[in-house]
C-alpha positions in Angstrom: 73.3 28.6 36.6 69.7 28.2 37.2 68.5 29.8 33.9 64.9 28.7 32.9 64.4 26.5 35.7 61.2 27.8 37.1 58.7 25.2 36.3 56.2 24.2 39.0 56.8 20.7 40.5 53.2 20.0 42.1 54.9 17.6 44.5 55.4 14.9 41.9 58.1 13.0 40.2 59.0 14.0 36.6 57.0 11.2 34.9 53.9 11.8 37.0 54.1 15.5 36.5 54.4 15.3 32.7 51.4 12.7 32.5 49.4 15.1 34.7 50.2 18.2 32.3 49.4 16.0 29.1 46.2 15.0 30.5 45.2 18.6 31.3 46.3 19.5 27.8 44.2 16.7 26.3 41.2 17.8 28.5 41.5 21.3 27.3 41.4 20.3 23.7 38.5 17.9 24.2 36.3 20.2 26.2 37.3 23.7 25.1 37.6 24.7 28.7 38.6 23.1 32.0 38.3 24.2 35.7 41.7 23.5 37.6 43.9 25.1 39.9 45.5 28.5 39.0 49.1 27.1 39.2 48.2 24.1 36.8 46.3 26.4 34.4 49.3 28.8 34.4 51.6 25.8 33.7 49.7 24.4 30.7 49.0 27.6 29.0 52.5 27.8 27.1 52.1 24.3 26.3 48.8 24.6 24.6 49.9 28.0 22.9 52.9 26.4 21.3 50.8 23.3 20.1 48.3 25.7 18.6 51.1 27.5 16.7 52.5 24.3 15.5 49.0 23.1 14.4 48.5 26.3 12.2 51.2 25.0 9.8 49.4 21.6 9.6 52.1 19.8 7.7 53.1 16.3 8.2 55.9 17.0 10.6 53.7 19.4 12.6 51.0 16.6 12.9 53.6 14.1 13.9 55.1 16.4 16.8 51.6 17.3 18.2 50.7 13.5 17.9 53.7 12.5 20.1 53.0 15.2 22.5 49.4 14.1 22.9 50.4 10.8 23.8 49.4 9.3 20.3 45.8 10.4 20.4 44.6 10.7 17.0 41.1 12.1 17.4 42.5 15.1 19.8 45.2 15.8 17.2 42.8 15.9 14.5 40.3 18.2 16.5 43.4 20.4 17.3 44.4 20.8 13.8 41.2 20.7 12.0 38.9 22.6 14.3 40.7 24.5 16.9 43.7 25.9 15.0 41.9 27.3 12.1 40.1 29.7 14.3 43.2 31.3 15.1 44.5 31.8 11.5 46.3 35.3 11.3 46.4 35.7 15.1 49.8 36.0 16.6 49.5 34.2 20.1 47.1 34.5 22.9 45.0 31.7 22.1 43.9 30.8 25.7 42.7 32.8 28.8 42.8 32.2 32.3 39.7 33.3 34.3 40.1 33.2 38.2 37.6 31.7 40.1 36.8 31.4 43.9 38.9 29.4 46.1 38.1 25.8 46.4 36.1 25.1 49.5 37.9 22.0 50.8 41.4 23.1 50.9 41.3 26.8 50.1 43.3 26.3 46.6 43.3 29.0 44.2 40.8 27.9 41.3 40.8 29.0 37.5 39.2 28.4 34.3 41.3 28.0 31.3 39.7 28.1 28.0 40.2 28.7 24.3 39.5 32.4 23.5 37.4 31.8 20.2 
């Protein structure tokens, strides 16, 4: 059965695809908003939301899990736990929004802006 087999492949191998998604998540944490294709924005949204939810607890285990998912980047982990997550204290999900932008001129790809709500 093919239950829960609906991730986008982006025409890449598994390792390259996971590196791309981790890189996009890191960029979102660093800059607060990024402009990317709509499909990539929709794909990283659940990853970021789960990380923010995990960062709300801010215990040692949560820090270690987030650090491992962010390719052992300490500054980004610290920013997520100390700056981004406290803004969402008491909020039950919905930490990011996706705004649709005009299509990219070169290839006509659907573009989107993903950002943190607060």
